[in-house]
Steps between C-alpha positions, in 0.01 A plus 500: 500500500440406137153621398245734653160549332280805557129470410330839523244650254593867581811578298646774725465287811649199321796699380546649846509155661754380249725802570483438876594142446803602295608746766433267792862373524388140441652375171227391255600360160171564328183699572194417290195733475143378431182704468262240645475159666459309174828630361674427824368141510624436147850608601503289822389194301790532262795590717601501872417817687647560845270776625163622368368851597135508410225754536174359630263684267591449134304437175473151340626326819529647842785445747308244706444272198854554384639391836286182495608406147862589555525253793402220262783580255822283493707779664262708714644842597504673831201743477471855633145649490444872425174667587326820618305540822177389340642161402608392844250205511653376172844532642401284800368237257823508300704456818296188564587385148871496574596861423818582695481882536246786473571849368262789552476786254663746485803268498813592699839441361637379836220242532587358160862481596414314827288247318758432228783456754286255701392298193855495359630348818226236492569424133869459567431265787257303284751474213774389741279236642394381155863492381607299799209257452588468130872432573410238761263347251777474237729330754227250574435452131866425439481219745177363348666471161736234633214272625356215299151654527318785669181438709224753574638576845839610357329707233281666763822639665580704195385865501231591251742730316715197410226241453302719257794490254520121473153359560264485203741708278703319235872522593835351435801459732847610384828397654816703424824617648463757773279775359531679830857605417414625158386862450181415319141608541233239531126560437292551813298185436813282514583324827879478551657261751870579484637211703346156440767238491747776415313617186230755420143373452247717323125438491375668188151556354489299177405807293818676613740209447621586150546873579706407805723254318556736209548802721643506859611138487648503148846353521420313824511121513148404592294184558130532432220276640181391330195730552308452828212693660461365849710594804509134608699421182792728589734220620444311170557814298820577695642145435427538134671840480794370699548203268481741198752726679743211545477439124556873427801496736668185365433569130565873523165579339337835603145370528382139543134402540399201707370315198854510352680401819599133497562326831871504578678188621839392642667527839862517607664267749695752700844360425596791266413747766738344755773477236467871418526597869828311536647643179453858614826654630705263283655524154198327350271808457473439126355161576252661738376733223463208258293307753280807546448553129419137446237516769347810347494332163305204641235748629493678162438176308237374745705220647503664846207684659534858618413377854794254476736786407373700797572207737843443338601855571368481857722195552803688379419791732444267800822316422699822490357613832579170658850477356613859528282630783166685542638842567498820294747359255284220368139607537476821296685358200249220464176683570444518121527120479194442724234539230499505120163638390589842624725521198346579156660203321713191554808670359457808718503256792805331354695834488406581857586160642825484301597842634415394856709184467792691356481765774485235770790316332711820502416570860599152612826502300637848479301794633565653844279754673779756499543479121120542460508816710780651290328416172159636606670825617660523157161433348337779693768749391441389138123542535529851640736600218290346228132507615417730209603235241323186382582299811393153617617232738674301225716795410599581860569139602721461197691825590584364844561143370223324694258227395162658432310300761772533762509874442120522541525313830803689631364837396172460697687358799734799501264786403167374641300529177537337160688658211191614311349674798834668593552632149137617477524690834839653407363622164190651662713670759705659223181586311358680803824706525471598135135587530570714805808687371444526118232595249565193286192339339376179663605295194855642522521435871407131423780480245752655739438224751503218250134451402439607135129405495303797651195294589716236678685774686178671616350165612814402687525844664141486621546144634809596704413861602120488517448800263577575141815689404301810419322486832828451684659798327199723584498388861872584532448843344216572743708383793788718391260795466376454852854488632585819309 
């Protein structure tokens, strides 16, 4: 429960109610005290309040009038009326006005606890229902963006919590590379759709656009639409943002606005794709890399559209599957050749595709499963001996003499998780051991497991273990004390 407001003109009674709320066992983030109904109404009008405890008889505005006006606010609270025996008729009237519960003075602590437990359960159910409705609304919205236009019937299927952010409010649409995988914080007013044609789409209030681009999205490669203010214009805004995103991708420019995004032209005929498939596994790998770089250069100079590059890579992937089989050997290596806009820039895509082609080439020509097992076993030994050092996949793959992309694929096949996740979990396991068995400072523990930045260590520890390093150490000490 976030906020409980207590409106009571008698100070001692008000303080007593607040104390009983704190000791009820129901977690409450904030308790606000008001001396009369007018003060309480001002609070409710400015911020969401989950539960309002209000006396019936108060100066300036009584509880009955407060209940009526609170129900007209944007976020009406659940209301609990407080009265003496003489106010029973008022209490009945308040119950008719939507008041949920009734407390009779003198107030009993157990009765407050019962009410709070009941209302907390209802609030949680309400939030869960609203969250589910909002998520379903976002899924529906993602599909609507891909249409040529949106009619009233389709808009009517969106929940009010989604529609209110895009109808009658000036907004822009941004397209960028997978914000969902980045550890960034977006403003509450921003709608984020993490998977629309393999990219992240953000619907942003116009007045927050600059702050977002210069803050959380700084360094991202983003396409920005023109300004719109009708929900029906969302498909147009998305197409504008996507075109600008293609320009940002191909020209490696961090932010491109729709007004600066020229229409790309050029298609490929598919012959190069077939030729590359047949050169894999031969002595002509250098020629494959030259063909790939030439294609990327065409995109960079605007002679080939981003969509054409995407299709070209799909043809290579399909050709490899058809030529070398659709099993585990072919499919995983070419998953990163299915789409291009999930990469920040054209040359990031080039590096990934080149690595995939080289890895596939090595697998076709030289690499056996037995050799992979031996090399990954050697890699695991090296990781366990050197986790406390500045370690990354490039270093380890070089130590065991494996191609970077092939190592990535073979490591996950053998271990079950990717390299980054494995190293992170290993480091956190070692960190937990140090926190449990030593008195080292948290920053020193981070350094001992290979993470010099204290904030990064604390954030990673919480993400993996669910608690902060300090909380984990305290929990272990308490557990040891109980055992002792």
